[in-house]
C-alpha positions as a Markdown table, in Angstrom:
| # | Residue | x | y | z |
|---|---|---|---|---|
| 1 | Met | 1.0 | 5.9 | -6.6 |
| 2 | Ser | 1.1 | 7.7 | -9.9 |
| 3 | Ala | 4.0 | 9.9 | -11.0 |
| 4 | Asp | 1.8 | 13.0 | -10.8 |
| 5 | Ala | 0.6 | 12.1 | -7.3 |
| 6 | Arg | 4.2 | 11.7 | -6.1 |
| 7 | Leu | 5.1 | 15.0 | -7.5 |
| 8 | Thr | 2.6 | 17.0 | -5.5 |
| 9 | Ser | 5.1 | 17.2 | -2.7 |
| 10 | Val | 7.6 | 19.0 | -4.9 |
| 11 | Gly | 5.3 | 22.0 | -4.3 |
| 12 | Ala | 5.5 | 24.0 | -7.5 |
| 13 | Pro | 3.3 | 24.0 | -10.7 |
| 14 | Ala | 4.8 | 21.9 | -13.4 |
| 15 | Asp | 5.6 | 24.9 | -15.6 |
| 16 | Ala | 7.1 | 27.0 | -12.9 |
| 17 | Glu | 10.6 | 27.2 | -11.6 |
| 18 | Pro | 10.4 | 26.2 | -7.9 |
| 19 | Thr | 11.7 | 29.1 | -5.8 |
| 20 | Ser | 13.3 | 26.7 | -3.3 |
| 21 | Val | 16.0 | 25.7 | -5.9 |
| 22 | Gly | 17.6 | 29.0 | -4.9 |
| 23 | Ala | 21.1 | 29.0 | -6.2 |
| 24 | Pro | 22.1 | 30.4 | -9.6 |
| 25 | Ala | 22.8 | 27.8 | -12.2 |
| 26 | Asp | 26.6 | 28.3 | -12.0 |
| 27 | Ala | 26.7 | 28.5 | -8.2 |
| 28 | Glu | 28.2 | 25.6 | -6.2 |
| 29 | Pro | 25.4 | 23.9 | -4.1 |
| 30 | Thr | 26.0 | 24.1 | -0.4 |
| 31 | Ser | 26.1 | 20.3 | -0.3 |
| 32 | Val | 29.3 | 20.2 | -2.3 |
| 33 | Gly | 31.3 | 21.2 | 0.7 |
| 34 | Ala | 30.4 | 18.0 | 2.4 |
| 35 | Pro | 32.9 | 15.1 | 2.5 |
| 36 | Ala | 32.9 | 13.1 | -0.7 |
| 37 | Asp | 31.5 | 10.0 | 1.0 |
| 38 | Ala | 28.6 | 12.1 | 2.3 |
| 39 | Gly | 27.7 | 13.1 | -1.3 |
| 40 | Ala | 28.1 | 9.5 | -2.4 |
| 41 | Lys | 25.7 | 8.3 | 0.4 |
| 42 | Arg | 23.2 | 10.9 | -0.8 |
| 43 | Ala | 23.7 | 9.7 | -4.4 |
| 44 | Asp | 23.2 | 6.1 | -3.2 |
| 45 | Ala | 19.8 | 7.2 | -1.7 |
| 46 | Ala | 18.7 | 7.6 | -5.3 |
| 47 | Gly | 18.2 | 3.8 | -5.3 |
| 48 | Thr | 15.6 | 4.0 | -2.5 |
| 49 | Gly | 13.7 | 7.1 | -3.2 |
| 50 | Gly | 14.2 | 10.8 | -3.9 |
| 51 | Pro | 13.6 | 13.9 | -1.8 |
| 52 | Ala | 10.1 | 15.4 | -1.7 |
| 53 | Asp | 11.1 | 19.1 | -2.4 |
| 54 | Ala | 12.8 | 20.7 | -5.4 |
| 55 | Ala | 15.8 | 21.9 | -3.5 |
| 56 | Gly | 16.4 | 18.3 | -2.2 |
| 57 | Leu | 15.9 | 16.9 | -5.7 |
| 58 | Arg | 18.5 | 19.4 | -7.0 |
| 59 | Arg | 21.0 | 18.4 | -4.3 |
| 60 | Leu | 20.4 | 14.7 | -5.1 |
| 61 | Ala | 21.1 | 15.3 | -8.8 |
| 62 | Val | 24.3 | 17.3 | -8.1 |
| 63 | Asp | 25.5 | 14.7 | -5.6 |
| 64 | Thr | 24.9 | 11.9 | -8.1 |
| 65 | Leu | 26.9 | 13.7 | -10.8 |
| 66 | Asp | 29.7 | 14.6 | -8.4 |
| 67 | Ala | 29.9 | 10.9 | -7.2 |
| 68 | Asn | 30.1 | 9.8 | -10.9 |
| 69 | Trp | 32.7 | 12.3 | -12.0 |
| 70 | Glu | 35.9 | 10.6 | -13.2 |
| 71 | His | 38.7 | 13.2 | -13.7 |
| 72 | Asp | 37.5 | 14.5 | -17.1 |
| 73 | His | 34.1 | 12.9 | -17.7 |
| 74 | Thr | 31.1 | 11.4 | -15.9 |
| 75 | Val | 30.5 | 7.6 | -15.9 |
| 76 | Pro | 26.8 | 6.7 | -16.3 |
| 77 | Ser | 27.0 | 4.7 | -13.1 |
| 78 | Arg | 29.7 | 3.4 | -10.9 |
| 79 | Thr | 28.5 | -0.2 | -11.1 |
| 80 | Leu | 27.1 | -1.2 | -14.5 |
| 81 | Tyr | 28.7 | 1.5 | -16.7 |
| 82 | Pro | 32.2 | 2.4 | -15.5 |
| 83 | His | 33.5 | 4.0 | -18.7 |
| 84 | Gln | 32.4 | 7.0 | -20.8 |
| 85 | Trp | 29.4 | 6.6 | -23.1 |
| 86 | Ser | 28.7 | 9.0 | -26.0 |
| 87 | Trp | 25.2 | 10.1 | -25.8 |
| 88 | Asp | 25.2 | 9.8 | -22.0 |
| 89 | Ser | 28.0 | 12.5 | -22.0 |
| 90 | Ala | 25.8 | 14.7 | -24.2 |
| 91 | Phe | 22.8 | 14.5 | -21.9 |
| 92 | Ile | 25.1 | 14.8 | -18.8 |
| 93 | Ala | 26.6 | 18.0 | -20.2 |
| 94 | Ile | 23.1 | 19.5 | -20.5 |
| 95 | Gly | 22.6 | 19.1 | -16.8 |
| 96 | Leu | 26.2 | 20.0 | -15.8 |
| 97 | Ala | 25.7 | 23.3 | -17.6 |
| 98 | Gln | 23.2 | 24.2 | -14.8 |
| 99 | Val | 25.6 | 23.7 | -11.9 |
| 100 | Arg | 29.1 | 23.1 | -13.3 |
| 101 | Pro | 29.5 | 24.9 | -16.6 |
| 102 | Asp | 33.2 | 24.2 | -16.8 |
| 103 | Arg | 32.6 | 20.5 | -16.3 |
| 104 | Ala | 30.0 | 20.5 | -19.1 |
| 105 | Trp | 32.6 | 21.6 | -21.5 |
| 106 | Arg | 35.2 | 19.2 | -20.1 |
| 107 | Glu | 32.7 | 16.4 | -20.5 |
| 108 | Leu | 32.2 | 17.1 | -24.2 |
| 109 | Ala | 35.9 | 17.8 | -24.9 |
| 110 | Ser | 37.0 | 14.5 | -23.3 |
| 111 | Leu | 34.6 | 12.6 | -25.5 |
| 112 | Phe | 35.7 | 14.3 | -28.7 |
| 113 | Arg | 39.3 | 13.7 | -27.9 |
| 114 | Ala | 38.4 | 10.0 | -28.7 |
| 115 | Gln | 37.0 | 10.9 | -32.1 |
| 116 | Trp | 38.3 | 8.8 | -34.9 |
| 117 | Ala | 40.1 | 10.2 | -37.9 |
| 118 | Asp | 37.1 | 9.5 | -40.1 |
| 119 | Gly | 34.9 | 11.7 | -37.8 |
| 120 | Arg | 33.0 | 8.9 | -35.9 |
| 121 | Val | 32.5 | 9.5 | -32.2 |
| 122 | Pro | 32.7 | 6.1 | -30.5 |
| 123 | His | 29.8 | 5.0 | -28.3 |
| 124 | Ile | 32.2 | 3.8 | -25.5 |
| 125 | Val | 35.5 | 5.4 | -24.5 |
| 126 | Phe | 37.3 | 2.9 | -22.2 |
| 127 | Asn | 39.1 | 4.0 | -19.0 |
| 128 | Pro | 42.5 | 2.4 | -19.2 |
| 129 | Ala | 42.8 | 2.6 | -15.4 |
| 130 | Leu | 40.1 | -0.1 | -15.0 |
| 131 | Arg | 40.9 | -3.8 | -14.8 |
| 132 | Val | 40.3 | -6.1 | -17.7 |
| 133 | Gly | 36.8 | -7.5 | -17.3 |
| 134 | Ala | 35.3 | -4.4 | -15.6 |
| 135 | Tyr | 32.8 | -4.2 | -18.4 |
| 136 | Phe | 31.6 | -6.6 | -21.1 |
| 137 | Pro | 32.2 | -6.4 | -24.0 |
| 138 | Gly | 35.5 | -4.6 | -23.2 |
| 139 | Pro | 38.4 | -3.4 | -25.2 |
| 140 | Glu | 39.6 | -6.9 | -26.0 |
| 141 | Met | 36.4 | -7.5 | -27.9 |
| 142 | Trp | 36.5 | -4.2 | -29.9 |
| 143 | Arg | 40.2 | -4.1 | -30.7 |
| 144 | Ser | 40.2 | -0.5 | -31.8 |
| 145 | Ala | 44.0 | -0.3 | -31.5 |
| 146 | Asp | 44.2 | -2.5 | -34.6 |
| 147 | Val | 42.3 | 0.0 | -36.8 |
| 148 | Pro | 44.1 | 2.8 | -38.6 |
| 149 | Gly | 42.6 | 6.2 | -37.6 |
| 150 | Ala | 41.4 | 5.1 | -34.2 |
| 151 | Pro | 42.5 | 7.2 | -31.2 |
| 152 | Met | 45.2 | 6.2 | -28.8 |
| 153 | Val | 42.6 | 5.4 | -26.1 |
| 154 | Ala | 40.7 | 2.1 | -26.5 |
| 155 | Thr | 37.1 | 2.6 | -27.8 |
| 156 | Ser | 34.3 | 0.8 | -29.4 |
| 157 | Gly | 33.8 | 1.1 | -33.2 |
| 158 | Leu | 30.1 | 2.0 | -33.0 |
| 159 | Val | 28.4 | 5.4 | -32.7 |
| 160 | Gln | 25.2 | 6.6 | -30.9 |
| 161 | Pro | 22.6 | 9.3 | -31.8 |
| 162 | Pro | 24.3 | 12.6 | -32.5 |
| 163 | Val | 22.7 | 14.7 | -29.7 |
| 164 | His | 26.1 | 16.4 | -29.0 |
| 165 | Ala | 25.6 | 19.6 | -31.1 |
| 166 | Leu | 22.3 | 20.2 | -29.4 |
| 167 | Ala | 24.0 | 19.6 | -26.0 |
| 168 | Ala | 26.8 | 22.0 | -26.8 |
| 169 | Leu | 24.3 | 24.7 | -27.9 |
| 170 | Leu | 22.2 | 24.3 | -24.8 |
| 171 | Ala | 25.3 | 24.4 | -22.5 |
| 172 | Tyr | 26.3 | 27.6 | -24.1 |
| 173 | Arg | 22.8 | 29.1 | -23.7 |
| 174 | Arg | 22.8 | 28.3 | -20.0 |
| 175 | Ala | 26.1 | 30.3 | -19.4 |
| 176 | Pro | 26.8 | 32.4 | -22.5 |
| 177 | Asp | 30.1 | 33.9 | -21.4 |
| 178 | Pro | 33.4 | 34.3 | -23.3 |
| 179 | Thr | 34.8 | 31.1 | -21.8 |
| 180 | Ala | 31.8 | 29.1 | -23.1 |
| 181 | Leu | 32.0 | 30.8 | -26.5 |
| 182 | Ala | 35.7 | 29.8 | -26.7 |
| 183 | Ala | 34.8 | 26.2 | -25.8 |
| 184 | Leu | 32.0 | 26.2 | -28.4 |
| 185 | Arg | 34.4 | 27.5 | -31.0 |
| 186 | Arg | 36.9 | 24.7 | -30.2 |
| 187 | Leu | 34.2 | 22.0 | -30.4 |
| 188 | Tyr | 32.5 | 23.2 | -33.6 |
| 189 | Pro | 34.9 | 21.6 | -36.1 |
| 190 | Ala | 34.6 | 18.2 | -34.3 |
| 191 | Leu | 30.8 | 18.4 | -34.3 |
| 192 | Val | 30.9 | 19.2 | -38.1 |
| 193 | Ala | 33.2 | 16.2 | -38.6 |
| 194 | Gln | 30.8 | 14.0 | -36.7 |
| 195 | Gln | 28.0 | 15.0 | -39.0 |
| 196 | Arg | 30.2 | 14.6 | -42.1 |
| 197 | Tyr | 31.1 | 11.1 | -41.1 |
| 198 | Leu | 27.4 | 10.1 | -40.7 |
| 199 | Ala | 26.4 | 11.8 | -44.0 |
| 200 | Asp | 29.3 | 10.5 | -46.1 |
| 201 | Arg | 29.9 | 7.0 | -44.7 |
| 202 | Arg | 26.6 | 5.9 | -43.3 |
| 203 | Asp | 24.1 | 6.8 | -46.0 |
| 204 | Val | 24.0 | 3.2 | -47.1 |
| 205 | Ala | 20.8 | 3.5 | -49.2 |
| 206 | Gly | 21.8 | 6.8 | -50.7 |
| 207 | Asp | 18.6 | 8.4 | -49.6 |
| 208 | Gly | 19.9 | 11.1 | -47.3 |
| 209 | Leu | 19.4 | 9.1 | -44.0 |
| 210 | Val | 21.9 | 7.5 | -41.7 |
| 211 | Cys | 22.0 | 3.8 | -41.4 |
| 212 | Ile | 22.8 | 2.2 | -38.0 |
| 213 | Val | 24.8 | -1.0 | -38.1 |
| 214 | His | 24.0 | -2.3 | -34.6 |
| 215 | Pro | 21.0 | -2.0 | -32.2 |
| 216 | Trp | 23.4 | -0.4 | -29.7 |
| 217 | Glu | 23.8 | 2.6 | -32.1 |
| 218 | Ser | 20.1 | 3.4 | -31.7 |
| 219 | Gly | 20.5 | 3.9 | -27.9 |
| 220 | Leu | 17.5 | 1.6 | -27.4 |
| 221 | Asp | 19.4 | -1.6 | -27.4 |
| 222 | Asn | 16.7 | -4.3 | -27.2 |
| 223 | Ser | 13.7 | -2.3 | -28.4 |
| 224 | Pro | 10.9 | -4.4 | -30.1 |
| 225 | Ala | 11.7 | -2.3 | -33.1 |
| 226 | Trp | 14.7 | -4.5 | -33.7 |
| 227 | Asp | 13.1 | -7.9 | -33.2 |
| 228 | Gln | 12.4 | -8.6 | -36.8 |
| 229 | Pro | 15.8 | -7.7 | -38.2 |
| 230 | Met | 17.6 | -9.3 | -35.2 |
| 231 | Ala | 15.8 | -12.6 | -35.8 |
| 232 | Ala | 17.6 | -12.8 | -39.1 |
| 233 | Val | 21.0 | -12.6 | -37.4 |
| 234 | Pro | 22.4 | -16.1 | -37.1 |
| 235 | Ala | 23.5 | -16.8 | -33.5 |
| 236 | Glu | 23.0 | -19.3 | -30.6 |
| 237 | Ala | 22.4 | -18.4 | -27.0 |
| 238 | Ala | 24.9 | -21.1 | -26.0 |
| 239 | Val | 27.7 | -18.8 | -27.4 |
| 240 | Met | 27.4 | -16.8 | -24.2 |
| 241 | Arg | 28.7 | -19.7 | -22.1 |
| 242 | Ala | 32.2 | -18.6 | -23.2 |
| 243 | Tyr | 31.7 | -15.1 | -21.7 |
| 244 | Arg | 30.8 | -13.5 | -18.4 |
| 245 | Arg | 28.1 | -10.8 | -18.7 |
| 246 | His | 28.9 | -7.9 | -16.5 |
| 247 | Asp | 25.3 | -6.5 | -16.6 |
| 248 | Thr | 23.5 | -9.3 | -15.0 |
| 249 | Thr | 25.9 | -9.1 | -12.0 |
| 250 | His | 24.5 | -5.7 | -11.1 |
| 251 | Ala | 21.0 | -5.9 | -12.5 |
| 252 | Asp | 18.2 | -8.6 | -12.5 |
| 253 | Ala | 18.7 | -10.8 | -15.5 |
| 254 | Ala | 14.9 | -10.6 | -16.1 |
| 255 | His | 15.3 | -6.8 | -16.6 |
| 256 | Arg | 18.1 | -7.1 | -19.2 |
| 257 | Pro | 18.5 | -8.3 | -22.8 |
| 258 | Thr | 18.5 | -12.1 | -23.1 |
| 259 | Asp | 21.5 | -14.3 | -23.8 |
| 260 | Leu | 20.2 | -14.8 | -27.3 |
| 261 | Asp | 20.0 | -11.0 | -27.7 |
| 262 | Tyr | 23.6 | -10.8 | -26.6 |
| 263 | Ala | 24.8 | -13.6 | -28.8 |
| 264 | Arg | 23.3 | -11.6 | -31.8 |
| 265 | Tyr | 24.8 | -8.4 | -30.5 |
| 266 | Leu | 28.3 | -10.0 | -30.4 |
| 267 | Ala | 27.8 | -11.5 | -33.9 |
| 268 | Ile | 27.1 | -8.1 | -35.3 |
| 269 | Val | 30.1 | -6.6 | -33.5 |
| 270 | Ala | 32.3 | -9.3 | -34.9 |
| 271 | Ala | 31.1 | -8.8 | -38.4 |
| 272 | Tyr | 31.8 | -5.0 | -38.3 |
| 273 | Arg | 35.1 | -5.4 | -36.4 |
| 274 | Asp | 36.4 | -8.1 | -38.8 |
| 275 | His | 35.6 | -5.7 | -41.7 |
| 276 | Gly | 37.9 | -3.2 | -40.1 |
| 277 | Tyr | 34.9 | -1.0 | -39.0 |
| 278 | Ser | 34.8 | 0.0 | -42.6 |
| 279 | Asp | 31.5 | 1.4 | -43.9 |
| 280 | Arg | 32.3 | 0.5 | -47.5 |
| 281 | Asp | 30.1 | -2.3 | -48.9 |
| 282 | Leu | 27.9 | -2.6 | -45.9 |
| 283 | Ala | 25.0 | -3.4 | -48.1 |
| 284 | Ala | 26.8 | -6.4 | -49.5 |
| 285 | Gly | 26.8 | -8.4 | -46.3 |
| 286 | His | 26.5 | -6.7 | -43.0 |
| 287 | Pro | 23.8 | -8.5 | -41.0 |
| 288 | Phe | 22.0 | -5.4 | -39.5 |
| 289 | Leu | 21.2 | -2.3 | -41.5 |
| 290 | Met | 18.4 | 0.0 | -40.2 |
| 291 | Glu | 17.3 | 3.6 | -40.7 |
| 292 | Cys | 16.2 | 4.7 | -37.2 |
| 293 | Pro | 13.8 | 7.6 | -36.6 |
| 294 | Leu | 15.4 | 8.7 | -33.4 |
| 295 | Phe | 19.0 | 8.6 | -34.8 |
| 296 | Asn | 18.0 | 10.5 | -37.9 |
| 297 | Ala | 15.9 | 13.0 | -36.0 |
| 298 | Ala | 19.0 | 13.7 | -33.8 |
| 299 | Phe | 21.0 | 13.9 | -37.0 |
| 300 | Gly | 18.7 | 16.6 | -38.3 |
| 301 | Ala | 18.4 | 18.4 | -35.0 |
| 302 | Ala | 22.2 | 18.5 | -34.9 |
| 303 | Glu | 22.2 | 20.5 | -38.2 |
| 304 | His | 19.7 | 22.9 | -36.8 |
| 305 | Ala | 21.9 | 23.3 | -33.7 |
| 306 | Leu | 25.1 | 23.7 | -35.8 |
| 307 | Ala | 23.4 | 26.5 | -37.8 |
| 308 | Glu | 23.0 | 28.4 | -34.5 |
| 309 | Ile | 26.5 | 27.5 | -33.4 |
| 310 | Ala | 28.0 | 28.6 | -36.8 |
| 311 | Ala | 26.4 | 32.0 | -36.4 |
| 312 | Leu | 27.9 | 32.3 | -32.9 |
| 313 | Val | 31.4 | 31.4 | -34.0 |
| 314 | Gly | 31.5 | 33.3 | -37.2 |
| 315 | Asp | 30.8 | 30.6 | -39.7 |
| 316 | Asp | 28.1 | 30.3 | -42.4 |
| 317 | Pro | 24.9 | 28.7 | -41.0 |
| 318 | Gly | 23.4 | 28.3 | -44.5 |
| 319 | Pro | 24.8 | 24.9 | -45.3 |
| 320 | His | 23.7 | 23.5 | -42.0 |
| 321 | Arg | 20.1 | 24.8 | -42.6 |
| 322 | Ala | 20.1 | 23.3 | -46.0 |
| 323 | Arg | 21.2 | 19.9 | -44.8 |
| 324 | Ala | 18.7 | 20.0 | -42.0 |
| 325 | Ala | 15.9 | 20.6 | -44.5 |
| 326 | Arg | 17.1 | 17.7 | -46.6 |
| 327 | Ile | 17.2 | 15.3 | -43.6 |
| 328 | Thr | 13.6 | 16.2 | -42.6 |
| 329 | Glu | 12.5 | 15.6 | -46.2 |
| 330 | Ala | 14.2 | 12.2 | -46.2 |
| 331 | Leu | 12.7 | 11.2 | -42.9 |
| 332 | Leu | 9.2 | 12.1 | -44.2 |
| 333 | Arg | 9.8 | 10.2 | -47.4 |
| 334 | Arg | 11.4 | 7.1 | -46.0 |
| 335 | Leu | 10.2 | 6.6 | -42.4 |
| 336 | Tyr | 6.8 | 8.2 | -42.0 |
| 337 | Asp | 4.0 | 5.7 | -42.1 |
| 338 | Arg | 0.8 | 7.5 | -43.1 |
| 339 | His | -1.3 | 4.4 | -42.1 |
| 340 | Thr | -0.2 | 4.6 | -38.5 |
| 341 | Gly | 0.6 | 8.3 | -38.3 |
| 342 | Thr | 4.0 | 7.7 | -36.8 |
| 343 | Phe | 7.6 | 7.1 | -37.9 |
| 344 | Gln | 8.9 | 3.6 | -38.1 |
| 345 | Pro | 12.5 | 2.2 | -38.7 |
| 346 | Arg | 13.2 | 0.9 | -42.1 |
| 347 | Asp | 15.1 | -2.4 | -42.5 |
| 348 | Leu | 17.4 | -2.0 | -45.5 |
| 349 | Arg | 17.7 | -5.8 | -45.8 |
| 350 | Thr | 14.0 | -6.0 | -46.7 |
| 351 | Asp | 13.3 | -2.4 | -47.6 |
| 352 | Arg | 10.3 | -2.5 | -45.3 |
| 353 | Leu | 9.2 | -0.5 | -42.3 |
| 354 | Val | 9.0 | -2.5 | -39.1 |
| 355 | Ser | 5.6 | -2.8 | -37.5 |
| 356 | Ala | 6.3 | -2.3 | -33.8 |
| 357 | Arg | 4.9 | 0.9 | -32.3 |
| 358 | Thr | 7.7 | 2.2 | -30.2 |
| 359 | Val | 8.6 | 5.6 | -28.7 |
| 360 | Leu | 11.2 | 5.9 | -31.5 |
| 361 | Gly | 8.4 | 7.0 | -33.7 |
| 362 | Leu | 7.6 | 10.1 | -31.6 |
| 363 | Thr | 11.2 | 11.5 | -31.5 |
| 364 | Pro | 11.1 | 13.4 | -34.8 |
| 365 | Leu | 9.0 | 15.9 | -32.9 |
| 366 | Ile | 12.4 | 17.4 | -31.9 |
| 367 | Leu | 12.8 | 18.7 | -35.5 |
| 368 | Pro | 11.6 | 22.3 | -35.7 |
| 369 | Asp | 10.8 | 22.0 | -39.4 |
| 370 | Leu | 8.6 | 18.9 | -39.1 |
| 371 | Pro | 5.5 | 19.8 | -41.0 |
| 372 | Thr | 2.3 | 20.5 | -39.0 |
| 373 | Arg | 0.4 | 17.6 | -40.5 |
| 374 | Gln | 3.0 | 15.0 | -39.3 |
| 375 | Ala | 3.6 | 16.8 | -36.0 |
| 376 | Asp | -0.1 | 16.7 | -35.2 |
| 377 | Ala | -0.2 | 13.0 | -36.1 |
| 378 | Leu | 2.6 | 12.3 | -33.6 |
| 379 | Val | 0.8 | 14.2 | -30.9 |
| 380 | Val | -2.2 | 12.0 | -31.5 |
| 381 | Glu | 0.0 | 8.9 | -31.2 |
| 382 | Ala | 1.6 | 10.3 | -28.0 |
| 383 | Arg | -1.8 | 11.0 | -26.5 |
| 384 | Ser | -3.1 | 7.5 | -27.4 |
| 385 | Ala | -3.5 | 4.6 | -25.0 |
| 386 | Arg | -0.2 | 3.3 | -26.4 |
| 387 | Phe | 1.9 | 6.1 | -24.7 |
| 388 | Gly | -0.5 | 8.1 | -22.6 |
| 389 | Val | 1.0 | 11.6 | -22.8 |
| 390 | Ala | -1.4 | 14.1 | -21.1 |
| 391 | Ser | -1.5 | 17.3 | -19.2 |
| 392 | Leu | -2.1 | 15.2 | -16.1 |
| 393 | Met | -0.4 | 11.8 | -16.5 |
| 394 | Asp | -1.4 | 8.8 | -14.4 |
| 395 | Arg | 1.5 | 6.7 | -15.7 |
| 396 | Pro | 4.9 | 7.6 | -17.1 |
| 397 | Leu | 5.8 | 7.6 | -20.8 |
| 398 | Pro | 6.7 | 4.0 | -21.8 |
| 399 | Thr | 9.2 | 3.1 | -24.5 |
| 400 | Tyr | 6.9 | 0.7 | -26.2 |
| 401 | Asp | 3.2 | 0.4 | -27.0 |
| 402 | Arg | 1.7 | -0.5 | -23.6 |
| 403 | Thr | -1.3 | -2.1 | -25.3 |
| 404 | Ala | 0.9 | -4.6 | -27.2 |
| 405 | Pro | 0.7 | -8.2 | -26.1 |
| 406 | Asp | 4.5 | -8.4 | -25.8 |
| 407 | Phe | 4.9 | -5.2 | -23.7 |
| 408 | Glu | 7.4 | -5.9 | -20.9 |
| 409 | Pro | 7.3 | -3.4 | -18.0 |
| 410 | Leu | 10.6 | -4.6 | -16.5 |
| 411 | Arg | 12.9 | -5.4 | -19.4 |
| 412 | Tyr | 15.1 | -2.5 | -20.4 |
| 413 | Trp | 13.8 | -0.8 | -23.6 |
| 414 | Arg | 10.8 | -3.0 | -24.1 |
| 415 | Gly | 8.4 | -1.0 | -21.9 |
| 416 | Pro | 10.2 | 0.9 | -19.0 |
| 417 | Ser | 10.2 | 4.7 | -18.9 |
| 418 | Trp | 13.5 | 6.5 | -19.5 |
| 419 | Leu | 14.1 | 10.2 | -18.7 |
| 420 | Asn | 16.2 | 10.9 | -21.8 |
| 421 | Ile | 13.5 | 9.8 | -24.1 |
| 422 | Gly | 10.9 | 11.8 | -22.2 |
| 423 | Trp | 13.2 | 14.8 | -22.3 |
| 424 | Leu | 13.4 | 14.6 | -26.1 |
| 425 | Val | 9.6 | 14.1 | -26.5 |
| 426 | Arg | 8.9 | 17.0 | -24.2 |
| 427 | Arg | 11.3 | 19.2 | -26.1 |
| 428 | Gly | 9.4 | 18.3 | -29.3 |
| 429 | Leu | 6.0 | 19.1 | -27.7 |
| 430 | Leu | 7.2 | 22.5 | -26.6 |
| 431 | Gly | 8.6 | 23.2 | -30.1 |
| 432 | His | 5.3 | 22.3 | -31.8 |
| 433 | Gly | 3.0 | 24.3 | -29.6 |
| 434 | His | 1.8 | 21.9 | -26.9 |
| 435 | Pro | 3.0 | 23.4 | -23.6 |
| 436 | Glu | 0.2 | 21.7 | -21.6 |
| 437 | Leu | 1.3 | 18.2 | -22.7 |
| 438 | Ala | 5.0 | 19.2 | -22.2 |
| 439 | Ala | 4.1 | 20.3 | -18.7 |
| 440 | Gly | 2.4 | 17.1 | -17.9 |
| 441 | Leu | 5.4 | 15.1 | -19.1 |
| 442 | Arg | 7.8 | 17.3 | -17.1 |
| 443 | Arg | 5.7 | 16.8 | -14.0 |
| 444 | Ser | 5.7 | 13.0 | -14.6 |
| 445 | Met | 9.5 | 12.8 | -15.1 |
| 446 | Ile | 10.3 | 14.8 | -12.0 |
| 447 | Gly | 7.8 | 12.7 | -10.1 |
| 448 | Leu | 9.6 | 9.5 | -11.0 |
| 449 | Val | 12.8 | 10.8 | -9.4 |
| 450 | Ala | 10.8 | 12.2 | -6.4 |
| 451 | Gly | 9.3 | 8.7 | -5.9 |
| 452 | Ala | 12.2 | 6.4 | -6.7 |
| 453 | Gly | 15.5 | 8.4 | -7.0 |
| 454 | Cys | 17.9 | 8.8 | -9.9 |
| 455 | His | 17.5 | 5.4 | -11.4 |
| 456 | Glu | 18.5 | 4.4 | -14.9 |
| 457 | Tyr | 14.9 | 3.7 | -15.9 |
| 458 | Phe | 11.5 | 3.2 | -14.2 |
| 459 | His | 8.5 | 0.8 | -14.2 |
| 460 | Pro | 6.0 | 2.3 | -16.7 |
| 461 | Asp | 3.0 | 1.5 | -14.4 |
| 462 | Thr | 4.2 | 2.0 | -10.8 |
| 463 | Gly | 7.2 | 4.3 | -11.3 |
| 464 | Ala | 9.5 | 2.0 | -9.3 |
| 465 | Gly | 13.2 | 2.5 | -10.0 |
| 466 | Leu | 14.9 | -0.1 | -12.2 |
| 467 | Gly | 18.4 | -0.7 | -13.5 |
| 468 | Ser | 21.4 | 1.1 | -12.1 |
| 469 | Pro | 20.8 | 3.5 | -9.2 |
| 470 | Ala | 22.5 | 6.9 | -9.1 |
| 471 | Phe | 22.3 | 7.1 | -12.9 |
| 472 | Ser | 24.0 | 10.2 | -14.4 |
| 473 | Trp | 21.7 | 11.2 | -17.2 |
| 474 | Thr | 18.7 | 10.9 | -15.0 |
| 475 | Ala | 20.3 | 13.3 | -12.6 |
| 476 | Ala | 21.5 | 15.7 | -15.3 |
| 477 | Leu | 18.2 | 15.9 | -17.1 |
| 478 | Leu | 16.4 | 16.3 | -13.8 |
| 479 | Leu | 18.5 | 19.4 | -13.3 |
| 480 | Asp | 17.5 | 20.7 | -16.7 |
| 481 | Leu | 13.8 | 20.0 | -16.0 |
| 482 | Leu | 13.9 | 21.8 | -12.6 |
| 483 | Ala | 15.5 | 24.8 | -14.3 |
| 484 | Asp | 12.8 | 25.2 | -16.9 |
């Protein structure tokens, strides 16, 4: 059954707010009064299929987030991801702002309490209450405690796409009261420091773009976009015999990155860690250096968001606007491929664009100042057989060119559909004047959850749920989609 066919039972047009949702965004859903285990059972139902109506979908999303709440933050899932992840928390805050505004601000504040002295926001903040081995690679691999300027809590040393300023702005817009403004004012300096770190420490090529130093920093860990540069990282799959992978305990190994992928991931982590997580002299020897379209689109979108936040908190928005314009110009100059009409990652080791056509190339649509010519070209790419965005979609948006011979519909970021990427592309389509395509994508995303529940990701042909069930950003972004 197609995603759009599944959605017909939700009962409202794709661009209308279903009246059955009922409660105001800041109201407590009636299901919250149920015992905690009842909410958890409803969240577990996300693994077998979602409700058919908008009110039921909203309750499922809230129950999923409640079940995954961990005292001051939300875990992505109780099984595979038991700690706090950086861009997960940003997407989660966007959804929490619909139903738990206070928790949305607590979510972001807890993440930024783990910000390093240099401004980096680590991609994992480890929960010290969990046993050693609850996640791999854990704190013993990262050894952040050995690094000057790291926080007291154990973290990774990597970062993820900086979608946090946008999340903070959207959280404020959902509930623009004095409490939210005070929270926004407290968070603003940390958001500025995050951007400053990326601009000052990670512009390896000196061209105005951020360089990622590990595939995990892109958020799309095993995307085909990284196949060429990863092949140059020396590693042997046999290395993994010394470790116990946590992910394949909770998910089918055929759906996850391979052991050779993981051996290379760990080799890159070790190289960065053993260099003290220093960003000096990365060009001299770090094995993975990429300029990523999604990461840099988020980097530019953050400056646009910070310009609005600055005006709200009494700071000057001008410098943020100027930086945003420079980032967009650099993206166009460095990563736009006029032959394919899309954006491609650039490998700084070879100074070449990679050839894989992935959904990363569509994400610069989130930039409001992307020129019409390039925005139109991205819409053509989105509507092509590779990605299939339409006003009435028969299949969900994949993460990789579905016409490619190495398209894998089950393996993580090598084909499956993810709600956070669809959410970003939809936002870009709305911003560049394509409401009918945005409505089709919205209907498809809601239909995925209606058909399969709040899974981590979904089969790009059938819509079947894959990965972790009861996944937090799926639930959170569903709430945001239902509210639009």
